[in-house]
C-alpha positions in Angstrom: -0.2 0.0 -0.1 1.2 3.7 -0.8 2.7 5.3 1.9 0.2 8.4 1.2 -2.5 6.0 1.7 -1.0 5.3 5.4 -0.2 9.2 5.8 -4.0 10.1 5.2 -5.2 7.2 7.5 -3.2 8.5 10.2 -4.6 11.8 9.5 -7.9 10.7 10.0 -6.9 8.6 13.1 -5.6 11.4 14.5 -8.6 13.7 13.8 -11.1 11.1 15.0 -9.1 10.0 18.0 -9.0 14.2 19.2 -12.4 13.6 20.5 -11.5 10.8 23.1 -15.1 8.8 23.1 -17.2 6.7 20.3 -20.7 7.7 19.9 -22.9 4.8 20.0 -26.8 4.6 19.3 -28.4 6.8 16.9 -31.1 10.0 17.5 -34.8 9.2 17.6 -36.0 9.4 14.1 -38.1 12.5 14.6 -35.2 14.7 16.0 -33.4 17.0 13.4 -30.0 17.0 12.5 -29.2 20.1 14.5 -30.3 19.0 17.9 -29.9 15.1 17.6 -27.8 13.4 20.7 -26.3 10.6 21.3 -27.8 8.0 23.3 -25.0 6.9 25.2 -20.8 7.8 25.0 -18.2 5.5 25.5 -14.7 6.5 26.1 -12.0 4.4 24.1 -10.3 1.7 25.2 -7.3 1.6 22.7 -5.9 -1.7 23.9 -8.9 -3.5 23.3 -8.3 -3.7 19.4 -10.7 -5.7 17.3 -8.1 -8.1 15.5 -6.0 -8.3 12.2 -5.9 -10.2 9.2 -3.4 -13.3 8.3 -4.6 -13.4 4.6 -1.7 -11.3 3.6 1.1 -12.0 5.6 4.7 -11.1 4.5 8.1 -12.0 5.9 10.5 -8.9 7.6 12.3 -8.1 10.7 12.5 -5.9 14.1 15.0 -3.3 13.9 14.9 -1.7 16.9 16.5 -2.5 20.1 14.7 -3.6 21.8 11.4 -4.0 20.0 8.2 -4.0 22.2 5.6 -5.9 20.8 2.6 -5.0 22.3 -1.4 -5.9 23.4 -2.6 -3.0 20.9 -1.4 -0.2 18.6 -0.7 2.2 21.6 2.2 2.7 24.1 0.2 2.9 26.7 -1.0 -1.1 26.0 0.8 -3.4 28.0 4.1 -4.8 26.4 3.5 -8.8 25.7 7.3 -9.7 24.4 10.1 -7.8 24.0 12.2 -9.0 20.6 15.8 -7.7 19.3 16.9 -6.3 16.2 17.7 -9.0 13.7 14.7 -11.3 15.0 12.7 -12.7 11.8 9.2 -11.8 11.8 6.1 -12.1 10.0 3.7 -9.2 9.6 0.1 -9.8 9.3 -1.2 -6.1 8.9 -1.1 -2.6 9.6 -3.5 -0.2 11.8 -3.4 3.7 13.1 -2.8 4.2 16.5 -0.2 5.7 18.8 2.6 7.8 17.4 6.1 6.9 18.1 9.4 8.1 16.5 7.0 10.3 14.3 5.0 7.3 13.3 1.5 6.2 14.1 1.2 2.9 11.9 1.3 -0.3 13.9 1.5 -4.0 12.1 0.5 -7.0 13.7 3.6 -9.3 13.9 4.8 -12.8 15.1 8.0 -13.1 16.2 9.9 -15.0 18.4 6.9 -17.4 19.4 5.0 -14.1 20.8 2.5 -11.6 18.7 1.8 -8.1 19.3 1.5 -4.9 17.5 4.8 -3.1 16.9 5.4 0.4 15.6 6.4 0.6 11.8 9.4 2.8 12.8 10.5 -0.8 14.4 10.4 -2.8 11.7 12.5 -3.5 8.3 10.2 -1.9 5.6 8.5 0.1 7.6 6.4 -2.7 8.2 2.9 -4.5 6.5 1.3 -2.8 3.4 -2.0 -4.4 4.3 -4.3 -2.9 5.8 -6.4 -4.9 8.5 
C-alpha cells in the first residue's frame, strides 16, 4: 500500500482520536440533525483492538533494540514480548494507532514465538503494507 494512503489514514485517525469518545446509538427518527444527541457515550479503550487479518502475511525483521510487542497499537498498551533487532518476523497487517518516532502506523507481528502490535518505525521496510 502506498505511503500516501498510510499518511491519510493516520491523519483521519488522529483527528478522530482527538474527541476521545465513541458515540454508540442513533438519535430518534423525529430529531432534526441540528438537535440530535447521542444515546450513549463510551470512552475509547485503545488496547482493546478488534483484531487483525492473516490472509496476506509478509516476512521481515525487527529493527528496534529493543522492540516491544504490545497488546494494542498504542504505547500505553501492555508489552506482550520484547524482541531484538534482527529477529525474524511475520507481518500480518497494519492499523493507525499512537505516534512513536513520528510514525502512527502499527503492524501485527509474529516473532520469537510471540505476537503483538509493533510500531512500524521498528520494523524492516516500514512494516506491513496491508491494512487490517
